[in-house]
C-alpha positions as CSV (number, residue, x, y, z in Angstrom):
1,X,88.1,32.9,2.1
2,X,86.5,31.7,6.0
3,X,83.6,33.9,4.9
4,X,82.8,30.9,1.9
5,X,84.0,28.2,3.6
6,X,80.8,26.4,3.8
7,X,79.5,27.5,0.3
8,X,78.9,24.4,-1.8
9,X,76.7,26.1,-4.7
10,X,76.5,29.4,-6.4
11,X,74.1,31.6,-7.9
12,X,75.2,34.4,-10.3
13,X,73.6,37.2,-11.2
14,X,74.1,38.0,-14.8
15,X,73.7,41.8,-16.2
16,X,76.5,43.6,-14.5
17,X,78.3,40.7,-13.4
18,X,78.9,38.6,-16.3
19,X,78.5,41.0,-19.1
20,X,77.4,44.5,-19.7
21,X,75.2,45.3,-22.7
22,X,77.1,43.2,-25.2
23,X,80.2,42.8,-23.7
24,X,81.6,40.3,-21.2
25,X,83.4,41.6,-18.0
26,X,87.0,40.9,-18.4
27,X,88.4,37.6,-16.7
28,X,84.1,36.3,-16.3
29,X,84.7,33.9,-19.0
30,X,87.5,32.7,-17.2
31,X,86.4,32.7,-13.8
32,X,82.7,30.9,-14.6
33,X,85.0,28.3,-16.8
34,X,86.8,27.7,-13.6
35,X,84.5,27.7,-11.2
36,X,82.1,25.2,-13.2
37,X,85.4,22.8,-14.0
38,X,85.7,22.4,-10.5
39,X,82.4,20.6,-9.6
40,X,80.6,23.4,-7.5
41,X,77.1,23.4,-9.0
42,X,75.8,26.7,-10.1
43,X,72.7,28.9,-11.5
44,X,72.8,31.7,-13.5
45,X,69.5,33.8,-12.2
46,X,68.3,36.9,-13.6
47,X,65.8,39.9,-13.4
48,X,66.1,40.6,-16.8
49,X,63.1,40.4,-18.9
50,X,64.0,41.9,-22.1
51,X,64.8,38.2,-23.5
52,X,63.2,35.1,-24.2
53,X,64.9,32.0,-22.5
54,X,66.4,31.2,-26.0
55,X,67.7,34.4,-26.8
56,X,69.1,34.9,-23.6
57,X,71.1,31.5,-23.7
58,X,72.2,32.5,-27.0
59,X,73.5,35.6,-25.9
60,X,75.7,34.2,-23.2
61,X,76.9,31.3,-25.2
62,X,78.2,34.1,-27.6
63,X,80.0,36.0,-25.3
64,X,81.8,33.3,-24.5
65,X,79.9,31.1,-21.3
66,X,79.8,27.8,-21.6
67,X,76.3,27.8,-19.8
68,X,73.2,25.4,-20.5
69,X,69.7,26.5,-20.7
70,X,68.7,24.4,-18.0
71,X,71.5,26.4,-15.5
72,X,69.6,29.9,-16.4
73,X,66.5,31.1,-13.9
74,X,65.1,34.1,-15.2
75,X,62.0,36.0,-13.6
76,X,59.9,35.7,-16.6
77,X,60.4,31.9,-16.4
78,X,59.2,31.9,-12.6
79,X,56.2,34.0,-13.8
80,X,55.5,31.5,-16.4
81,X,55.6,28.9,-14.0
82,X,53.3,30.8,-11.7
83,X,50.8,31.8,-14.4
84,X,50.7,28.1,-15.4
85,X,49.7,27.0,-12.0
86,X,46.7,29.7,-12.0
87,X,43.3,28.2,-14.0
88,X,43.3,29.6,-17.1
89,X,43.9,33.0,-17.1
90,X,43.9,36.1,-18.9
91,X,46.6,38.3,-19.3
92,X,47.8,41.7,-20.3
93,X,51.5,41.3,-20.8
94,X,53.5,44.8,-20.9
95,X,56.8,42.6,-22.2
96,X,59.3,43.1,-24.6
97,X,57.9,41.1,-27.8
98,X,61.0,38.6,-27.4
99,X,59.8,37.5,-24.0
100,X,56.4,37.6,-25.0
101,X,56.9,34.2,-27.2
102,X,57.6,32.5,-24.1
103,X,53.7,33.6,-22.7
104,X,51.7,32.9,-26.0
105,X,49.6,29.9,-24.7
106,X,48.1,32.1,-22.5
107,X,44.5,34.1,-23.4
108,X,45.4,37.6,-23.5
109,X,43.2,40.8,-23.5
110,X,44.1,44.7,-23.1
111,X,40.6,45.3,-21.2
112,X,39.5,42.3,-19.6
113,X,42.6,40.8,-18.0
114,X,42.8,39.0,-14.8
115,X,46.5,39.3,-14.5
116,X,48.4,42.6,-15.7
117,X,52.3,41.4,-16.2
118,X,54.9,44.2,-16.5
119,X,58.6,43.6,-17.6
120,X,61.2,46.0,-19.1
121,X,59.4,47.7,-22.2
122,X,61.9,50.7,-22.9
123,X,60.5,53.7,-24.4
124,X,56.9,52.2,-24.8
125,X,55.8,53.8,-21.1
126,X,53.4,56.5,-21.8
127,X,50.7,58.6,-19.6
128,X,47.9,56.6,-21.6
129,X,49.4,53.5,-21.0
130,X,49.7,54.0,-17.0
131,X,46.4,54.9,-17.0
132,X,45.3,52.0,-19.1
133,X,46.9,49.8,-16.6
134,X,45.7,51.7,-13.5
135,X,41.9,51.2,-15.1
136,X,42.7,47.6,-14.9
137,X,43.7,47.3,-11.6
138,X,40.8,49.4,-10.1
139,X,38.7,46.8,-12.0
140,X,39.9,43.7,-10.5
141,X,42.9,42.5,-12.4
142,X,46.3,41.3,-10.4
143,X,49.4,43.5,-10.5
144,X,52.4,41.1,-11.3
145,X,56.0,42.4,-11.4
146,X,58.6,40.3,-13.2
147,X,60.7,42.5,-10.9
148,X,60.9,45.8,-9.2
149,X,64.8,46.9,-9.8
150,X,65.1,50.6,-9.5
151,X,68.1,51.2,-11.8
152,X,70.3,49.3,-14.2
153,X,73.6,49.8,-15.5
154,X,73.8,49.9,-19.5
155,X,76.8,50.3,-21.7
156,X,75.5,53.8,-22.0
157,X,75.2,54.8,-18.1
158,X,72.9,54.1,-15.5
159,X,69.3,53.8,-16.6
160,X,65.9,54.1,-14.8
161,X,64.6,50.5,-14.2
162,X,60.6,49.5,-14.1
163,X,60.5,50.1,-10.5
164,X,59.8,53.4,-10.2
165,X,56.9,52.7,-12.8
166,X,55.7,49.6,-10.3
167,X,56.0,52.1,-7.5
168,X,53.6,54.6,-9.1
169,X,51.0,52.4,-9.9
170,X,50.5,50.5,-6.3
171,X,50.5,54.1,-5.1
172,X,47.8,55.4,-7.6
173,X,45.8,52.2,-7.2
174,X,46.1,50.9,-3.8
175,X,46.7,47.2,-5.7
176,X,50.3,45.8,-4.2
177,X,52.6,44.1,-7.0
178,X,53.2,40.3,-6.9
179,X,57.1,40.7,-7.2
180,X,58.4,37.7,-8.6
181,X,62.2,37.9,-9.2
182,X,65.2,39.3,-6.9
183,X,64.6,39.8,-4.3
184,X,61.5,37.8,-3.7
185,X,62.3,34.8,-1.5
186,X,60.5,32.8,-3.5
187,X,62.5,33.2,-6.4
188,X,65.6,32.2,-4.4
189,X,63.9,29.0,-3.2
190,X,63.1,28.2,-7.1
191,X,67.0,28.2,-7.3
192,X,67.9,26.5,-4.1
193,X,65.2,24.0,-4.7
194,X,67.0,23.4,-8.2
195,X,70.3,22.8,-7.0
196,X,69.4,20.9,-4.1
197,X,71.3,22.7,-1.6
198,X,70.2,24.4,1.7
199,X,70.3,28.3,1.5
200,X,73.7,28.6,4.2
201,X,75.1,26.1,1.4
202,X,74.9,28.7,-1.3
203,X,75.8,32.3,-2.1
204,X,74.8,34.8,-4.4
205,X,77.1,36.8,-6.3
206,X,75.7,40.4,-7.8
207,X,76.1,43.8,-8.6
208,X,72.9,45.0,-7.2
209,X,73.2,45.6,-3.0
210,X,69.2,45.7,-2.9
211,X,68.0,42.9,-5.2
212,X,71.2,40.6,-5.2
213,X,72.9,40.9,-1.9
214,X,69.9,41.7,0.7
215,X,67.8,39.6,-1.2
216,X,70.1,36.5,-0.9
217,X,71.0,37.5,2.7
218,X,67.1,37.6,3.5
219,X,66.8,34.0,2.3
220,X,69.7,32.9,4.2
221,X,72.5,33.0,1.3
222,X,75.5,34.5,1.4
223,X,76.0,37.6,-0.1
224,X,78.8,38.8,-2.4
225,X,79.2,42.3,-4.1
226,X,80.9,43.1,-7.1
227,X,82.0,46.4,-8.0
228,X,80.9,46.2,-11.8
229,X,77.8,46.9,-13.2
230,X,75.4,49.4,-11.4
231,X,77.8,49.1,-8.0
232,X,78.5,52.6,-7.2
233,X,80.5,53.3,-3.8
234,X,78.0,55.7,-2.1
235,X,75.0,53.9,-2.9
236,X,76.5,51.1,-1.3
237,X,78.0,52.9,1.9
238,X,74.4,54.5,2.3
239,X,72.5,51.1,2.5
240,X,71.8,49.3,5.8
241,X,72.9,45.7,3.8
242,X,76.3,44.7,4.6
243,X,77.8,41.8,2.0
244,X,79.3,39.1,3.1
245,X,82.4,39.9,0.9
246,X,83.1,42.7,-1.5
247,X,85.4,41.9,-4.7
248,X,86.4,44.1,-7.5
249,X,84.7,41.5,-10.0
250,X,83.8,38.3,-10.4
251,X,87.3,37.8,-11.9
252,X,88.2,37.6,-8.4
253,X,85.9,34.8,-7.2
254,X,87.6,31.7,-8.1
255,X,90.7,32.9,-5.1
256,X,87.9,34.0,-3.1
257,X,86.8,30.3,-3.3
258,X,90.3,29.0,-2.8
259,X,90.1,27.4,-6.5
């Protein structure tokens, strides 16, 4: 297709594009295999913050995707890189236990943190916890959000994501969060640098019109929206963001690429 004629590399979102929960999307494995076999360089980028890098790769491979760990760029890993550049920071980690394993080298404190790092913690949220974080921010801690997604698609339907909690903490404390994952331009730059390609040579394929398509376009990439995962027609039509290409699912991507 003319829309993708200049594309030399692909960034794939994971959840909602390759799989939903424990199930691969129909035709996704075959599509990824075909694109990788064509020689197009690919990276697999995600805001998912419930799995460590090891666990994430194990899940992807178990679903049948032939993806190596060095091709995965997760928001928690980008957060890890950022914190390693700071001067021996003390952290409060509101992260899933599996992801905390990747951060165990940092000093940690619930009351004296320099950085409060927030990811997906499911039902752990409570008014008490929110108030503890609020007070930490009021005493000078910096707020890092792995991402600020509004909602996500689970095998049981749509579910509220951490964006609402981040927004509430920002409003109450007056402290703006540093957003690490999509749609942060810095996150896309990490992926582009890893590919060694220019923004106009790369397309992002995702199910989130805001974080994936909008974030990618803001960083200079082409944005491909799939009608799987969290995609909802009414939400997409109401958005000011217009994808460069809309396809039913990732199974249609090889044809769109002319493969």
